[in-house]
C-alpha positions as CSV (number, residue, x, y, z in Angstrom):
1,M,-14.9,3.9,4.3
2,T,-13.0,7.0,5.0
3,F,-9.4,6.7,6.1
4,K,-7.2,9.3,8.1
5,V,-4.2,10.1,6.0
6,R,-1.3,10.6,8.3
7,N,1.2,11.3,5.1
8,E,0.0,13.7,2.5
9,A,2.8,12.3,0.2
10,Y,1.4,8.7,0.4
11,A,1.1,8.2,-3.3
12,N,4.7,9.4,-4.1
13,L,5.8,7.2,-1.2
14,V,3.9,4.2,-2.6
15,S,5.1,4.8,-6.1
16,E,8.8,5.2,-5.2
17,N,8.7,2.1,-2.9
18,F,7.0,-0.2,-5.6
19,S,9.8,0.8,-8.2
20,R,12.2,-0.8,-5.9
21,Q,10.2,-4.2,-5.9
22,N,12.3,-6.3,-8.1
23,L,9.9,-9.2,-7.8
24,M,7.0,-6.8,-9.2
25,K,9.3,-5.8,-12.0
26,T,10.0,-9.5,-12.9
27,L,6.3,-10.2,-12.9
28,G,5.6,-7.2,-15.1
29,A,3.1,-5.9,-12.5
30,E,2.2,-2.1,-12.1
31,L,0.3,0.1,-10.0
32,A,-3.0,0.6,-11.4
33,H,-4.7,2.7,-8.5
34,I,-3.5,4.4,-5.5
35,A,-5.9,6.0,-3.1
36,P,-6.1,6.0,0.9
37,G,-6.5,2.5,2.0
38,E,-6.8,1.3,-1.4
39,I,-4.3,-0.2,-3.9
40,S,-4.6,-2.0,-7.3
41,I,-1.8,-3.8,-8.9
42,A,-2.1,-5.1,-12.6
43,M,-0.1,-8.0,-14.2
44,P,-0.1,-9.5,-17.5
45,Y,-0.6,-13.5,-18.1
46,S,2.9,-14.7,-18.8
47,R,3.8,-18.5,-19.5
48,D,7.0,-17.7,-17.6
49,F,5.0,-17.7,-14.3
50,C,2.6,-20.4,-14.9
51,Q,2.2,-24.2,-13.4
52,Q,2.2,-27.3,-15.3
53,N,-1.3,-26.9,-16.7
54,G,-0.8,-23.5,-18.0
55,F,-2.6,-21.5,-15.2
56,L,-0.7,-18.7,-13.4
57,H,1.0,-20.1,-10.5
58,A,-0.4,-19.5,-7.1
59,G,2.7,-18.0,-6.0
60,A,2.5,-15.4,-8.7
61,I,-1.2,-14.4,-7.6
62,S,-0.2,-14.6,-4.0
63,S,2.5,-12.0,-4.9
64,I,0.4,-9.4,-6.3
65,A,-2.2,-9.9,-3.7
66,D,0.3,-9.5,-0.9
67,S,1.8,-6.4,-2.4
68,A,-1.7,-4.8,-2.8
69,N,-2.5,-5.3,0.7
70,G,0.9,-4.1,2.0
71,Y,0.7,-0.9,-0.2
72,A,-3.0,-0.4,0.9
73,A,-1.7,-0.5,4.5
74,L,1.4,1.6,3.7
75,T,-0.9,4.7,2.3
76,L,-2.2,5.2,5.9
77,C,1.3,5.1,7.6
78,E,3.2,8.1,8.9
79,A,5.9,9.2,6.7
80,D,8.7,7.5,8.8
81,M,7.2,4.1,8.8
82,D,7.0,1.0,6.6
83,V,5.0,-2.2,6.7
84,L,5.7,-6.0,6.7
85,A,3.4,-9.1,6.3
86,V,3.1,-10.9,9.5
87,E,0.4,-13.3,8.5
88,F,-1.7,-14.0,5.4
89,K,-4.2,-16.6,4.1
90,I,-5.4,-16.9,0.4
91,N,-8.3,-18.9,-1.0
92,L,-7.7,-19.7,-4.7
93,L,-11.3,-19.5,-6.0
94,A,-10.6,-20.5,-9.8
95,P,-7.8,-21.5,-12.3
96,A,-5.9,-18.4,-13.1
97,K,-6.2,-18.1,-17.0
98,A,-6.8,-14.7,-18.2
99,P,-4.7,-12.0,-20.5
100,R,-4.4,-9.9,-17.3
101,F,-4.8,-9.9,-13.6
102,L,-5.7,-7.3,-11.2
103,A,-5.1,-7.4,-7.4
104,E,-7.3,-4.8,-5.4
105,G,-6.2,-4.4,-1.8
106,R,-8.2,-2.6,0.8
107,V,-7.7,-1.8,4.4
108,L,-10.4,-3.4,6.7
109,R,-9.0,-2.0,10.0
110,P,-6.1,0.3,10.1
111,G,-4.1,0.4,13.3
112,R,-1.1,2.0,15.0
113,T,0.8,-1.3,14.9
114,L,-1.3,-3.9,12.9
115,T,-3.5,-3.2,10.1
116,V,-5.7,-5.9,8.5
117,C,-6.2,-5.8,4.9
118,M,-8.4,-7.9,2.2
119,A,-7.3,-8.4,-1.3
120,H,-9.3,-9.7,-4.4
121,V,-7.6,-10.9,-7.4
122,Y,-9.5,-11.0,-10.7
123,G,-8.6,-12.4,-14.2
124,L,-9.5,-9.6,-16.9
125,D,-10.6,-10.9,-20.2
126,G,-12.3,-8.1,-22.1
127,S,-15.1,-7.0,-20.0
128,E,-15.2,-10.2,-17.9
129,R,-13.9,-10.1,-14.3
130,I,-13.2,-13.7,-12.9
131,A,-12.6,-14.0,-9.4
132,V,-9.4,-16.0,-9.0
133,A,-8.3,-15.6,-5.3
134,T,-9.0,-13.5,-2.0
135,M,-6.3,-12.8,0.5
136,L,-6.6,-11.6,4.1
137,S,-3.5,-9.9,5.5
138,T,-2.2,-8.7,8.8
139,L,0.5,-6.2,8.4
140,I,2.9,-4.7,11.0
141,H,4.0,-1.0,11.1
142,R,7.8,-0.6,11.6
143,P,10.0,2.5,11.6
144,I,11.8,2.8,8.2
145,S,15.0,2.7,10.0
146,T,14.6,-0.9,11.2
147,A,12.6,-2.0,8.0
148,R,15.6,-2.4,5.9
């Protein structure tokens, strides 16, 4: 799908905004791909973010999926806009145990006020990609002056 870019500096906006995300820093997450309507966020496995059985906690998986969807929506916003999640649903498909994880967020339907996105989260182990979660999100566009 081809999207209309409303801010030619969207990649710089996403990178700068992501650099202010303290949760992403804490998780060791980093931007892996930026394109109009698409974002990928990579995160290493860490026992610090595991549940009692050694699997990466659903909260950590949800966090990278939510951010991937939010930044995917942000790539299509005007320069003076920001986004906030207003709703999401996550399906946890398999235990999250892999050396690295990748959340791939994509815009399904861009809008002026609301954008709908889908993220898939994979466990990466060598050349193997294991689907561990999928998230459907709705994000609201807000002027930056009211977003902070």
